[in-house]
C-alpha positions in Angstrom: -3.3 172.0 146.5 -3.0 175.8 146.8 -3.9 178.2 143.9 -0.3 179.2 143.5 0.7 175.6 143.2 -1.9 175.1 140.5 -0.6 178.1 138.5 3.0 177.0 138.8 2.2 173.5 137.6 0.2 174.8 134.6 3.0 177.2 133.7 5.6 174.4 133.8 3.4 172.2 131.7 3.0 175.0 129.1 6.8 175.2 128.8 7.2 171.6 127.9 8.7 170.6 124.6 6.0 168.5 123.0 6.8 166.1 120.2 4.1 164.2 118.3 5.2 161.1 116.4 3.5 158.5 114.2 3.7 154.8 115.0 5.6 154.1 111.7 8.3 156.7 112.6 8.7 155.2 116.1 8.6 151.5 115.3 9.5 149.3 112.3 6.1 148.7 110.7 7.4 148.3 107.2 6.2 144.7 106.6 2.7 145.2 108.0 2.4 148.5 106.1 3.2 146.7 102.9 0.6 144.1 103.8 -1.9 147.0 104.2 -1.0 148.5 100.9 -1.2 145.1 99.1 -4.2 143.3 100.8 -6.1 146.1 102.5 -7.4 147.0 106.0 -9.0 143.7 107.0 -5.8 141.8 106.3 -3.7 144.4 108.2 -6.0 144.3 111.2 -6.0 140.5 111.4 -2.2 140.5 111.2 -1.7 143.0 113.9 -4.1 141.2 116.3 -2.5 137.9 115.6 1.0 139.3 116.3 0.1 141.8 119.0 2.3 140.0 121.6 5.3 140.1 119.3 7.4 143.2 120.1 8.0 145.6 117.3 11.5 146.6 116.4 12.6 150.2 116.8 12.0 152.5 113.9 14.1 155.3 112.4 13.1 157.9 115.0 13.2 155.5 118.0 16.7 156.6 119.2 15.7 160.2 119.0 12.6 159.6 121.1 14.7 157.7 123.7 17.0 160.6 124.1 14.2 163.1 124.2 12.5 161.2 127.0 15.8 160.7 128.7 16.0 164.4 129.3 13.1 164.0 131.8 15.4 162.0 134.1 17.8 164.9 134.3 15.1 167.4 135.3 13.1 168.2 138.4 9.6 167.3 139.4 8.0 168.5 136.1 9.2 166.6 133.0 10.3 169.1 130.4 9.6 166.8 127.4 6.4 165.0 126.4 6.1 162.6 123.4 2.7 161.9 122.1 1.7 159.0 119.7 -0.5 159.9 116.7 -1.4 156.8 114.6 -3.6 155.9 111.7 -4.2 152.5 113.4 -7.4 151.8 115.2 -7.4 151.5 119.0 -7.8 147.7 118.4 -4.7 147.3 116.1 -2.9 150.0 118.2 -2.6 147.6 121.1 0.5 146.1 119.6 2.1 149.5 119.5 1.4 150.2 123.1 2.7 146.8 124.0 6.0 147.8 122.4 6.0 151.2 124.2 5.6 149.4 127.5 8.3 146.8 126.5 10.9 149.5 125.8 9.8 151.5 128.9 9.0 154.6 126.9 7.1 157.3 128.9 4.4 157.8 126.4 0.9 157.8 127.8 -1.1 160.1 125.4 -2.2 158.9 122.0 -4.7 159.3 119.2 -5.7 156.4 117.0 -7.7 157.5 113.9 -8.6 154.3 112.1 -7.1 155.5 108.8 -8.1 159.2 109.0 -5.4 161.9 109.0 -3.8 162.4 112.3 -2.8 166.1 111.8 -6.1 167.4 113.2 -5.0 166.4 116.7 -1.6 168.1 116.7 -2.9 171.5 117.7 -5.1 170.2 120.7 -2.0 168.4 122.0 0.0 171.6 121.6 2.8 169.8 119.8 5.9 171.8 118.8 7.1 169.1 116.3 5.4 166.4 114.4 7.3 163.5 112.9 5.6 161.0 110.6 6.3 158.5 107.8 3.1 159.8 106.1 3.8 162.7 103.8 0.2 163.7 103.6 -0.1 164.2 107.4 3.2 166.1 107.4 2.0 168.4 104.6 -1.3 169.1 106.5 0.6 169.9 109.7 2.9 172.3 107.9 0.0 174.1 106.4 -1.5 174.4 109.9 1.7 176.2 111.1 3.4 173.2 112.9 7.0 172.2 112.4 6.7 168.8 110.7 8.9 166.4 108.8 8.5 163.2 106.9 10.8 160.6 108.5 12.7 158.8 105.7 14.0 155.2 105.7 17.6 155.2 106.9 20.4 152.8 107.6 22.2 155.2 109.9 23.4 153.5 113.1 22.2 154.9 116.5 24.6 157.3 118.1 26.6 156.0 121.0 26.7 159.4 122.8 23.9 160.2 125.3 23.8 163.8 124.2 20.9 164.7 122.0 22.1 166.2 118.8 19.8 167.9 116.3 20.8 169.6 113.0 18.8 172.0 110.9 19.1 173.3 107.4 18.6 177.1 107.2 16.5 178.4 104.3 12.9 177.0 104.1 13.4 175.2 107.4 14.5 177.6 110.2 14.1 180.7 107.9 11.8 181.5 105.0 12.7 180.5 101.5 13.2 184.0 100.0 16.9 183.5 99.6 16.4 180.1 97.9 14.0 181.7 95.5 16.5 184.4 94.5 19.2 181.8 94.0 17.0 179.6 91.8 15.5 182.4 89.8 18.4 184.8 89.4 21.5 182.7 90.2 24.1 182.4 93.0 25.7 185.8 92.3 22.4 187.6 92.7 21.7 185.6 95.9 25.0 186.7 97.5 24.5 190.3 96.4 20.9 190.3 97.9 22.1 188.8 101.2 24.9 191.3 101.5 22.6 194.3 100.8 20.1 193.1 103.3 22.5 191.7 105.9 21.1 193.9 108.7 17.5 192.8 108.0 16.5 189.7 109.9 15.5 186.7 107.7 11.8 185.8 107.7 10.5 183.0 109.9 10.5 179.4 108.6 8.3 176.5 109.7 10.8 175.3 112.3 11.3 178.6 114.1 8.8 177.7 116.8 10.4 174.3 117.4 13.9 175.8 117.5 12.7 178.4 120.1 11.1 175.6 122.2 14.3 173.6 122.0 16.4 176.6 122.9 14.2 177.1 125.9 14.8 173.6 127.0 18.6 174.0 126.5 18.6 177.0 128.7 17.4 174.9 131.6 20.7 173.1 131.7 24.2 174.4 132.2 25.7 175.5 128.9 29.1 173.8 129.7 27.4 170.5 130.3 24.3 170.5 128.2 22.6 167.2 127.3 21.5 168.9 124.0 23.6 170.2 121.1 22.3 171.9 118.0 23.8 172.6 114.6 22.9 174.7 111.6 24.1 172.9 108.4 23.6 175.1 105.4 24.7 175.4 101.8 25.3 179.1 102.4 28.8 180.4 102.6 30.4 183.8 103.1 29.2 186.6 102.6 25.7 185.1 103.0 26.6 183.8 106.5 26.4 187.2 108.2 22.6 187.6 107.8 22.0 184.2 109.3 24.2 185.0 112.4 22.5 188.3 112.9 19.0 186.9 112.6 19.7 184.2 115.2 21.2 186.9 117.5 18.1 189.0 116.9 15.8 186.1 117.8 17.8 185.3 120.9 18.3 181.7 119.9 21.3 179.6 120.6 22.9 177.4 117.9 25.9 175.5 119.1 27.5 174.8 115.8 27.1 176.6 112.4 28.5 174.9 109.3 28.5 177.0 106.1 29.3 174.5 103.5 29.1 176.5 100.2 27.3 173.7 98.4 29.4 170.7 99.7 27.6 167.4 100.4 26.1 167.6 103.9 26.1 163.9 104.7 29.7 163.6 105.9 29.5 166.7 108.0 26.3 165.5 109.7 28.0 162.2 110.4 30.9 164.1 112.0 28.5 166.2 114.1 26.8 163.0 115.2 23.2 164.2 114.4 20.4 162.1 115.9 18.2 163.8 113.3 18.6 166.3 110.5 15.9 168.5 109.0 16.1 169.8 105.4 13.7 170.9 102.7 15.7 169.8 99.7 14.9 166.3 98.3 18.4 166.0 97.0 19.9 166.9 100.4 17.8 164.5 102.3 18.6 161.7 100.0 22.3 162.3 100.7 21.8 162.9 104.5 19.8 159.8 105.2 22.7 157.6 104.2 24.6 159.0 107.2 22.0 160.1 109.8 18.2 159.9 110.5 16.6 162.5 108.3 13.4 164.4 108.2 12.2 165.9 104.9 10.4 169.3 105.4 8.2 169.6 102.3 8.1 173.4 102.4 9.3 176.2 100.1 10.4 176.5 96.5 12.3 173.3 96.5 9.1 171.3 96.8 6.9 173.1 94.3 
């Protein structure tokens, strides 16, 4: 292999969208997790080993992972997406999880099993752009380390029939910083609109999901815009005149958002259903409770709403 080939391969690998996911977000481990909480580690370990040839059912984030990995089939020689498993299982009990990965033909080959220790320490070495977990502690640690992360909540939302990957984001405290949200809470809605109008030409500060949004945009740009397998949406409680600063900020960042829904405080759930989101990210506990009745939802425990 020539030196130029080596550099090209390294560069392509660096541009991958890397998603780290926990075993409880990927598969339905509800019953065995309840056993662990009730009877402890030894009982959990015995149960997983006894049932390791029984295939786990898909979890809340399973359809999302399938669609992410499906993008690799549309690309060239270098897969643009990698999914990595981070699990608090041990390597021993994790065998059942890898059996399920093989059964569903998921292209997941890298993993870290920590035997109960936090998994977030391995996010940076794996260079993950996004971390999804059912463990709120791990998610909080990842956010503090500067990684986009969300707690995957239980959901009864059905998988989406379309093959297109659809991801929706809240704005303040997710894509952007939470300054606007603080003004709204502390001084009221009128003060918020006045502040956003006065500072419309100033870009909003960066939120925890800015890096992931940029990586997702980079992946989108690799496909024709008119026939993209990825579609994104901003779904925010903002309304005019506070919309202008959002639009100008995204323009300044050079980031593409396909749909922008300025709802003025309306319930987001029905709109997310209409968009057909495979996942929605929001910082507000009230919003995520509404959204998870319609779509798979990730809670981003960041900003003033979570203090």
